[in-house]
ROTORVO-565379 format. One record per residue: residue in one letter; z negated, x, y negated of N, C-alpha, C in turn. Coordinates in steps of 0.05 Angstrom, whole numbers, plus 5000, padded with zeros to 4 digits. Example, Ala and Ser with C-alpha at 12.3 -4.5 7.8 and 13.67 -1.06 7.14 Angstrom:
BEGIN
@residuo = A&npz = 4844&npx = 5264&npy = 5114&capz = 4844&capx = 5246&capy = 5090&cpz = 4844&cpx = 5264&cpy = 5066;
@residuo = S&npz = 4858&npx = 5257&npy = 5045&capz = 4857&capx = 5273&capy = 5021&cpz = 4843&cpx = 5258&cpy = 4999;
//
This chain:
BEGIN
@residuo = M&npz = 4933&npx = 8054&npy = 2091&capz = 4918&capx = 8038&capy = 2111&cpz = 4935&cpx = 8013&cpy = 2117;
@residuo = R&npz = 4938&npx = 8007&npy = 2141&capz = 4953&capx = 7983&capy = 2151&cpz = 4936&cpx = 7958&cpy = 2147;
@residuo = S&npz = 4949&npx = 7936&npy = 2139&capz = 4936&capx = 7910&capy = 2136&cpz = 4949&cpx = 7890&cpy = 2155;
@residuo = V&npz = 4932&npx = 7875&npy = 2169&capz = 4941&capx = 7855&capy = 2188&cpz = 4926&cpx = 7829&cpy = 2182;
@residuo = F&npz = 4941&npx = 7808&npy = 2180&capz = 4929&capx = 7781&capy = 2176&cpz = 4923&cpx = 7769&cpy = 2203;
@residuo = V&npz = 4899&npx = 7759&npy = 2206&capz = 4890&capx = 7747&capy = 2231&cpz = 4891&cpx = 7717&cpy = 2230;
@residuo = D&npz = 4906&npx = 7705&npy = 2248&capz = 4910&capx = 7676&capy = 2249&cpz = 4892&cpx = 7664&cpy = 2271;
@residuo = T&npz = 4888&npx = 7638&npy = 2268&capz = 4872&capx = 7623&capy = 2287&cpz = 4881&cpx = 7627&cpy = 2316;
@residuo = V&npz = 4907&npx = 7624&npy = 2320&capz = 4919&capx = 7626&capy = 2347&cpz = 4912&cpx = 7652&cpy = 2360;
@residuo = G&npz = 4914&npx = 7674&npy = 2345&capz = 4908&capx = 7700&capy = 2356&cpz = 4879&cpx = 7704&cpy = 2364;
@residuo = M&npz = 4861&npx = 7697&npy = 2346&capz = 4833&capx = 7701&capy = 2352&cpz = 4823&cpx = 7683&cpy = 2374;
@residuo = L&npz = 4831&npx = 7658&npy = 2374&capz = 4822&capx = 7640&capy = 2395&cpz = 4832&cpx = 7650&cpy = 2422;
@residuo = A&npz = 4856&npx = 7661&npy = 2423&capz = 4867&capx = 7672&capy = 2448&cpz = 4851&cpx = 7697&cpy = 2457;
@residuo = V&npz = 4842&npx = 7713&npy = 2438&capz = 4826&capx = 7737&capy = 2446&cpz = 4799&cpx = 7728&cpy = 2457;
@residuo = W&npz = 4786&npx = 7709&npy = 2443&capz = 4759&capx = 7701&capy = 2451&cpz = 4758&cpx = 7684&cpy = 2476;
@residuo = N&npz = 4778&npx = 7667&npy = 2481&capz = 4778&capx = 7648&capy = 2502&cpz = 4793&cpx = 7658&cpy = 2526;
@residuo = R&npz = 4779&npx = 7666&npy = 2547&capz = 4792&capx = 7678&capy = 2571&cpz = 4810&cpx = 7658&cpy = 2585;
@residuo = S&npz = 4806&npx = 7633&npy = 2581&capz = 4823&capx = 7613&capy = 2595&cpz = 4847&cpx = 7605&cpy = 2578;
@residuo = D&npz = 4850&npx = 7616&npy = 2554&capz = 4873&capx = 7610&capy = 2537&cpz = 4898&cpx = 7621&cpy = 2549;
@residuo = Q&npz = 4920&npx = 7606&npy = 2547&capz = 4945&capx = 7615&capy = 2560&cpz = 4956&cpx = 7641&cpy = 2548;
@residuo = W&npz = 4947&npx = 7648&npy = 2524&capz = 4957&capx = 7673&capy = 2511&cpz = 4936&cpx = 7695&cpy = 2512;
@residuo = H&npz = 4914&npx = 7691&npy = 2526&capz = 4892&capx = 7711&capy = 2526&cpz = 4901&cpx = 7739&cpy = 2533;
@residuo = E&npz = 4915&npx = 7742&npy = 2555&capz = 4923&capx = 7770&capy = 2564&cpz = 4939&cpx = 7784&cpy = 2543;
@residuo = S&npz = 4960&npx = 7771&npy = 2533&capz = 4978&capx = 7784&capy = 2513&cpz = 4963&cpx = 7788&cpy = 2487;
@residuo = A&npz = 4947&npx = 7770&npy = 2479&capz = 4931&capx = 7773&capy = 2454&cpz = 4911&cpx = 7795&cpy = 2456;
@residuo = F&npz = 4896&npx = 7795&npy = 2478&capz = 4876&capx = 7816&capy = 2483&cpz = 4889&cpx = 7844&cpy = 2483;
@residuo = R&npz = 4911&npx = 7846&npy = 2497&capz = 4925&capx = 7872&capy = 2498&cpz = 4934&cpx = 7880&cpy = 2470;
@residuo = A&npz = 4946&npx = 7862&npy = 2454&capz = 4955&capx = 7869&capy = 2427&cpz = 4931&cpx = 7876&cpy = 2409;
@residuo = Y&npz = 4910&npx = 7861&npy = 2412&capz = 4886&capx = 7866&capy = 2395&cpz = 4874&cpx = 7894&cpy = 2401;
@residuo = S&npz = 4875&npx = 7901&npy = 2426&capz = 4863&capx = 7928&capy = 2433&cpz = 4880&cpx = 7951&cpy = 2422;
@residuo = L&npz = 4905&npx = 7945&npy = 2415&capz = 4922&capx = 7966&capy = 2403&cpz = 4918&cpx = 7970&cpy = 2373;
@residuo = I&npz = 4904&npx = 7952&npy = 2361&capz = 4899&capx = 7954&capy = 2332&cpz = 4876&cpx = 7975&cpy = 2328;
@residuo = D&npz = 4883&npx = 7996&npy = 2314&capz = 4864&capx = 8018&capy = 2308&cpz = 4845&cpx = 8009&cpy = 2286;
@residuo = P&npz = 4820&npx = 8005&npy = 2292&capz = 4801&capx = 7996&capy = 2271&cpz = 4797&cpx = 8016&cpy = 2249;
@residuo = R&npz = 4802&npx = 8042&npy = 2254&capz = 4798&capx = 8062&capy = 2233&cpz = 4822&cpx = 8063&cpy = 2213;
@residuo = G&npz = 4845&npx = 8053&npy = 2222&capz = 4869&capx = 8054&capy = 2205&cpz = 4880&cpx = 8027&cpy = 2197;
@residuo = T&npz = 4865&npx = 8005&npy = 2204&capz = 4875&capx = 7979&capy = 2199&cpz = 4853&cpx = 7961&cpy = 2186;
@residuo = L&npz = 4860&npx = 7947&npy = 2165&capz = 4842&capx = 7927&capy = 2154&cpz = 4852&cpx = 7899&cpy = 2164;
@residuo = L&npz = 4834&npx = 7884&npy = 2175&capz = 4840&capx = 7857&capy = 2184&cpz = 4832&cpx = 7838&cpy = 2162;
@residuo = Y&npz = 4851&npx = 7821&npy = 2155&capz = 4846&capx = 7800&capy = 2134&cpz = 4849&cpx = 7773&cpy = 2147;
@residuo = S&npz = 4835&npx = 7754&npy = 2135&capz = 4839&capx = 7726&capy = 2142&cpz = 4829&cpx = 7709&cpy = 2119;
@residuo = T&npz = 4833&npx = 7683&npy = 2121&capz = 4823&capx = 7665&capy = 2100&cpz = 4800&cpx = 7649&cpy = 2110;
@residuo = T&npz = 4786&npx = 7637&npy = 2091&capz = 4764&capx = 7619&capy = 2098&cpz = 4775&cpx = 7595&cpy = 2113;
@residuo = F&npz = 4799&npx = 7587&npy = 2108&capz = 4811&capx = 7564&capy = 2122&cpz = 4815&cpx = 7571&cpy = 2152;
@residuo = V&npz = 4826&npx = 7594&npy = 2157&capz = 4830&capx = 7603&capy = 2185&cpz = 4803&cpx = 7605&cpy = 2199;
@residuo = L&npz = 4784&npx = 7616&npy = 2186&capz = 4758&capx = 7619&capy = 2198&cpz = 4745&cpx = 7591&cpy = 2204;
@residuo = A&npz = 4749&npx = 7572&npy = 2186&capz = 4739&capx = 7545&capy = 2191&cpz = 4754&cpx = 7532&cpy = 2215;
@residuo = E&npz = 4780&npx = 7537&npy = 2218&capz = 4794&capx = 7527&capy = 2241&cpz = 4783&cpx = 7539&cpy = 2267;
@residuo = C&npz = 4778&npx = 7565&npy = 2267&capz = 4767&capx = 7578&capy = 2290&cpz = 4739&cpx = 7566&cpy = 2297;
@residuo = A&npz = 4723&npx = 7563&npy = 2277&capz = 4696&capx = 7552&capy = 2281&cpz = 4697&cpx = 7524&cpy = 2292;
@residuo = N&npz = 4714&npx = 7508&npy = 2282&capz = 4717&capx = 7480&capy = 2292&cpz = 4726&cpx = 7480&cpy = 2321;
@residuo = A&npz = 4745&npx = 7497&npy = 2327&capz = 4756&capx = 7497&capy = 2354&cpz = 4736&cpx = 7508&cpy = 2375;
@residuo = A&npz = 4717&npx = 7524&npy = 2366&capz = 4698&capx = 7537&capy = 2384&cpz = 4670&cpx = 7525&cpy = 2383;
@residuo = V&npz = 4666&npx = 7503&npy = 2371&capz = 4640&capx = 7492&capy = 2367&cpz = 4624&cpx = 7488&cpy = 2393;
@residuo = R&npz = 4637&npx = 7482&npy = 2414&capz = 4623&capx = 7477&capy = 2440&cpz = 4632&cpx = 7498&cpy = 2461;
@residuo = T&npz = 4635&npx = 7522&npy = 2453&capz = 4645&capx = 7543&capy = 2471&cpz = 4625&cpx = 7566&cpy = 2472;
@residuo = P&npz = 4627&npx = 7582&npy = 2494&capz = 4609&capx = 7606&capy = 2495&cpz = 4616&cpx = 7627&cpy = 2475;
@residuo = F&npz = 4640&npx = 7627&npy = 2463&capz = 4647&capx = 7647&capy = 2444&cpz = 4642&cpx = 7639&cpy = 2415;
@residuo = R&npz = 4626&npx = 7619&npy = 2412&capz = 4619&capx = 7609&capy = 2385&cpz = 4607&cpx = 7632&cpy = 2368;
@residuo = S&npz = 4589&npx = 7648&npy = 2380&capz = 4576&capx = 7669&capy = 2365&cpz = 4596&cpx = 7692&cpy = 2357;
@residuo = D&npz = 4618&npx = 7695&npy = 2372&capz = 4638&capx = 7715&capy = 2366&cpz = 4650&cpx = 7709&cpy = 2338;
@residuo = I&npz = 4653&npx = 7683&npy = 2332&capz = 4664&capx = 7676&capy = 2306&cpz = 4646&cpx = 7683&cpy = 2283;
@residuo = E&npz = 4620&npx = 7679&npy = 2288&capz = 4600&capx = 7687&capy = 2268&cpz = 4601&cpx = 7717&cpy = 2264;
@residuo = D&npz = 4603&npx = 7733&npy = 2285&capz = 4605&capx = 7762&capy = 2283&cpz = 4630&cpx = 7770&cpy = 2268;
@residuo = F&npz = 4652&npx = 7757&npy = 2274&capz = 4678&capx = 7763&capy = 2261&cpz = 4675&cpx = 7757&cpy = 2231;
@residuo = R&npz = 4663&npx = 7734&npy = 2224&capz = 4659&capx = 7727&capy = 2196&cpz = 4643&cpx = 7749&cpy = 2181;
@residuo = K&npz = 4622&npx = 7758&npy = 2194&capz = 4605&capx = 7779&capy = 2181&cpz = 4621&cpx = 7805&cpy = 2177;
@residuo = R&npz = 4638&npx = 7812&npy = 2197&capz = 4654&capx = 7837&capy = 2194&cpz = 4674&cpx = 7834&cpy = 2171;
@residuo = L&npz = 4687&npx = 7811&npy = 2170&capz = 4707&capx = 7807&capy = 2148&cpz = 4693&cpx = 7808&cpy = 2121;
@residuo = E&npz = 4670&npx = 7794&npy = 2119&capz = 4656&capx = 7794&capy = 2093&cpz = 4646&cpx = 7821&cpy = 2086;
@residuo = A&npz = 4636&npx = 7837&npy = 2105&capz = 4627&capx = 7864&capy = 2099&cpz = 4649&cpx = 7882&cpy = 2088;
@residuo = K&npz = 4673&npx = 7878&npy = 2098&capz = 4696&capx = 7894&capy = 2089&cpz = 4710&cpx = 7881&cpy = 2065;
@residuo = R&npz = 4701&npx = 7858&npy = 2057&capz = 4713&capx = 7843&capy = 2035&cpz = 4742&cpx = 7835&cpy = 2041;
@residuo = T&npz = 4747&npx = 7828&npy = 2066&capz = 4774&capx = 7820&capy = 2074&cpz = 4775&cpx = 7790&cpy = 2083;
@residuo = L&npz = 4754&npx = 7776&npy = 2078&capz = 4755&capx = 7747&capy = 2082&cpz = 4762&cpx = 7735&cpy = 2056;
@residuo = I&npz = 4786&npx = 7723&npy = 2054&capz = 4798&capx = 7715&capy = 2029&cpz = 4794&cpx = 7685&cpy = 2024;
@residuo = W&npz = 4785&npx = 7679&npy = 2000&capz = 4783&capx = 7651&capy = 1991&cpz = 4810&cpx = 7646&cpy = 1977;
@residuo = P&npz = 4826&npx = 7628&npy = 1987&capz = 4852&capx = 7622&capy = 1974&cpz = 4847&cpx = 7613&cpy = 1945;
@residuo = T&npz = 4866&npx = 7620&npy = 1928&capz = 4865&capx = 7612&capy = 1900&cpz = 4875&cpx = 7584&cpy = 1897;
@residuo = A&npz = 4871&npx = 7573&npy = 1873&capz = 4882&capx = 7547&capy = 1867&cpz = 4913&cpx = 7548&cpy = 1868;
@residuo = E&npz = 4924&npx = 7570&npy = 1860&capz = 4953&capx = 7574&capy = 1862&cpz = 4963&cpx = 7574&cpy = 1891;
@residuo = D&npz = 4948&npx = 7588&npy = 1908&capz = 4955&capx = 7588&capy = 1937&cpz = 4955&cpx = 7560&cpy = 1948;
@residuo = W&npz = 4935&npx = 7545&npy = 1940&capz = 4931&capx = 7517&capy = 1950&cpz = 4954&cpx = 7500&cpy = 1940;
@residuo = Q&npz = 4961&npx = 7501&npy = 1915&capz = 4982&capx = 7485&capy = 1904&cpz = 5010&cpx = 7492&cpy = 1916;
@residuo = A&npz = 5015&npx = 7518&npy = 1919&capz = 5040&capx = 7526&capy = 1931&cpz = 5042&cpx = 7518&cpy = 1960;
@residuo = A&npz = 5020&npx = 7520&npy = 1974&capz = 5019&capx = 7513&capy = 2003&cpz = 5024&cpx = 7483&cpy = 2006;
@residuo = W&npz = 5012&npx = 7466&npy = 1989&capz = 5017&capx = 7438&capy = 1990&cpz = 5047&cpx = 7431&cpy = 1985;
@residuo = A&npz = 5059&npx = 7445&npy = 1966&capz = 5087&capx = 7440&capy = 1960&cpz = 5104&cpx = 7448&cpy = 1984;
@residuo = A&npz = 5099&npx = 7471&npy = 1996&capz = 5114&capx = 7479&capy = 2020&cpz = 5109&cpx = 7460&cpy = 2043;
@residuo = Y&npz = 5085&npx = 7451&npy = 2046&capz = 5078&capx = 7432&capy = 2068&cpz = 5093&cpx = 7406&cpy = 2063;
@residuo = R&npz = 5093&npx = 7396&npy = 2039&capz = 5107&capx = 7371&capy = 2032&cpz = 5137&cpx = 7373&cpy = 2038;
@residuo = E&npz = 5148&npx = 7396&npy = 2032&capz = 5177&capx = 7400&capy = 2036&cpz = 5184&cpx = 7407&cpy = 2065;
@residuo = G&npz = 5164&npx = 7412&npy = 2082&capz = 5169&capx = 7418&capy = 2110&cpz = 5180&cpx = 7446&cpy = 2114;
@residuo = K&npz = 5173&npx = 7465&npy = 2097&capz = 5183&capx = 7492&capy = 2099&cpz = 5171&cpx = 7507&cpy = 2123;
@residuo = F&npz = 5185&npx = 7528&npy = 2130&capz = 5176&capx = 7547&capy = 2151&cpz = 5172&cpx = 7532&cpy = 2178;
@residuo = G&npz = 5191&npx = 7517&npy = 2186&capz = 5190&capx = 7504&capy = 2212&cpz = 5169&cpx = 7482&cpy = 2212;
@residuo = Q&npz = 5164&npx = 7470&npy = 2189&capz = 5144&capx = 7449&capy = 2186&cpz = 5116&cpx = 7458&cpy = 2194;
@residuo = A&npz = 5110&npx = 7482&npy = 2185&capz = 5083&capx = 7493&capy = 2190&cpz = 5061&cpx = 7476&cpy = 2178;
@residuo = G&npz = 5038&npx = 7476&npy = 2191&capz = 5015&capx = 7461&capy = 2181&cpz = 5004&cpx = 7473&cpy = 2155;
@residuo = L&npz = 4986&npx = 7458&npy = 2142&capz = 4976&capx = 7466&capy = 2116&cpz = 4960&cpx = 7493&cpy = 2117;
@residuo = V&npz = 4944&npx = 7497&npy = 2137&capz = 4929&capx = 7522&capy = 2139&cpz = 4948&cpx = 7546&cpy = 2142;
@residuo = D&npz = 4969&npx = 7543&npy = 2157&capz = 4989&capx = 7564&capy = 2159&cpz = 5003&cpx = 7569&cpy = 2132;
@residuo = Q&npz = 5010&npx = 7547&npy = 2119&capz = 5023&capx = 7550&capy = 2093&cpz = 5005&cpx = 7565&cpy = 2073;
@residuo = V&npz = 4980&npx = 7559&npy = 2073&capz = 4961&capx = 7574&capy = 2056&cpz = 4961&cpx = 7603&cpy = 2064;
@residuo = S&npz = 4960&npx = 7609&npy = 2090&capz = 4961&capx = 7636&capy = 2100&cpz = 4985&cpx = 7651&cpy = 2090;
@residuo = F&npz = 5009&npx = 7638&npy = 2090&capz = 5033&capx = 7651&capy = 2081&cpz = 5031&cpx = 7660&cpy = 2052;
@residuo = F&npz = 5021&npx = 7642&npy = 2035&capz = 5019&capx = 7649&capy = 2007&cpz = 4998&cpx = 7671&cpy = 2002;
@residuo = V&npz = 4976&npx = 7670&npy = 2016&capz = 4956&capx = 7692&capy = 2014&cpz = 4968&cpx = 7718&cpy = 2023;
@residuo = M&npz = 4982&npx = 7718&npy = 2046&capz = 4994&capx = 7742&capy = 2056&cpz = 5014&cpx = 7754&cpy = 2036;
@residuo = R&npz = 5031&npx = 7737&npy = 2024&capz = 5050&capx = 7747&capy = 2005&cpz = 5036&cpx = 7759&cpy = 1980;
@residuo = R&npz = 5015&npx = 7745&npy = 1971&capz = 5000&capx = 7754&capy = 1948&cpz = 4988&cpx = 7781&cpy = 1953;
@residuo = L&npz = 4978&npx = 7786&npy = 1977&capz = 4965&capx = 7811&capy = 1984&cpz = 4984&cpx = 7832&cpy = 1995;
@residuo = G&npz = 5010&npx = 7825&npy = 1998&capz = 5029&capx = 7844&capy = 2008&cpz = 5027&cpx = 7850&cpy = 2038;
@residuo = I&npz = 5017&npx = 7831&npy = 2053&capz = 5013&capx = 7835&capy = 2082&cpz = 5038&cpx = 7824&cpy = 2097;
@residuo = T&npz = 5049&npx = 7839&npy = 2115&capz = 5073&capx = 7831&capy = 2129&cpz = 5069&cpx = 7826&cpy = 2159;
@residuo = Q&npz = 5047&npx = 7835&npy = 2170&capz = 5041&capx = 7832&capy = 2198&cpz = 5019&cpx = 7811&cpy = 2203;
@residuo = S&npz = 5023&npx = 7795&npy = 2224&capz = 5002&capx = 7775&capy = 2230&cpz = 4995&cpx = 7777&cpy = 2260;
@residuo = F&npz = 4969&npx = 7776&npy = 2264&capz = 4959&capx = 7776&capy = 2292&cpz = 4960&cpx = 7747&cpy = 2302;
@residuo = T&npz = 4983&npx = 7740&npy = 2313&capz = 4988&capx = 7714&capy = 2324&cpz = 5014&cpx = 7715&cpy = 2339;
@residuo = N&npz = 5021&npx = 7694&npy = 2353&capz = 5047&capx = 7690&capy = 2364&cpz = 5059&cpx = 7663&cpy = 2354;
@residuo = D&npz = 5047&npx = 7652&npy = 2334&capz = 5055&capx = 7627&capy = 2322&cpz = 5083&cpx = 7630&cpy = 2309;
@residuo = R&npz = 5102&npx = 7614&npy = 2319&capz = 5130&capx = 7616&capy = 2310&cpz = 5132&cpx = 7610&cpy = 2280;
@residuo = H&npz = 5114&npx = 7596&npy = 2269&capz = 5115&capx = 7590&capy = 2240&cpz = 5113&cpx = 7615&cpy = 2223;
@residuo = F&npz = 5098&npx = 7634&npy = 2232&capz = 5095&capx = 7660&capy = 2218&cpz = 5122&cpx = 7674&cpy = 2218;
@residuo = R&npz = 5136&npx = 7674&npy = 2241&capz = 5162&capx = 7686&capy = 2242&cpz = 5182&cpx = 7671&cpy = 2224;
@residuo = A&npz = 5180&npx = 7645&npy = 2224&capz = 5198&capx = 7628&capy = 2207&cpz = 5193&cpx = 7634&cpy = 2177;
@residuo = A&npz = 5169&npx = 7642&npy = 2170&capz = 5162&capx = 7648&capy = 2143&cpz = 5169&cpx = 7677&cpy = 2136;
@residuo = G&npz = 5179&npx = 7693&npy = 2155&capz = 5187&capx = 7720&capy = 2150&cpz = 5167&cpx = 7742&cpy = 2157;
@residuo = F&npz = 5146&npx = 7735&npy = 2171&capz = 5126&capx = 7755&capy = 2178&cpz = 5130&cpx = 7765&cpy = 2207;
@residuo = E&npz = 5121&npx = 7789&npy = 2212&capz = 5121&capx = 7800&capy = 2239&cpz = 5096&cpx = 7791&cpy = 2254;
@residuo = T&npz = 5100&npx = 7781&npy = 2278&capz = 5077&capx = 7773&capy = 2295&cpz = 5072&cpx = 7795&cpy = 2315;
@residuo = L&npz = 5047&npx = 7799&npy = 2323&capz = 5039&capx = 7822&capy = 2339&cpz = 5037&cpx = 7817&cpy = 2369;
@residuo = F&npz = 5041&npx = 7792&npy = 2377&capz = 5043&capx = 7787&capy = 2406&cpz = 5059&cpx = 7762&cpy = 2411;
//
């Protein structure tokens, strides 16, 4: 089974029709086979999505997405080790000076053996991951 990590940039682009990346993100998302792919994300990414969508019509989409991830047990709570390693990488400006949530994502992805990310965020490429749009 294929595993894909879902980033904030990717999901916001799918949900928000006025997002500059909507078309490419929507096209890439439609190519992900739900029967052969497990989507993973972190509680941090989900919180970022929820904050960004608080006053949008797609706010309920985030709730639905959370429920799907929780039902499949693929919504990941970062460990204390993920948190500490991410802070160290953030402090050092690693991976193109990625933000803290991205740094946490990188350590979770490595821990779970995930190499693909549903995003076009250059920081994921700088950290050595494949981006899907």
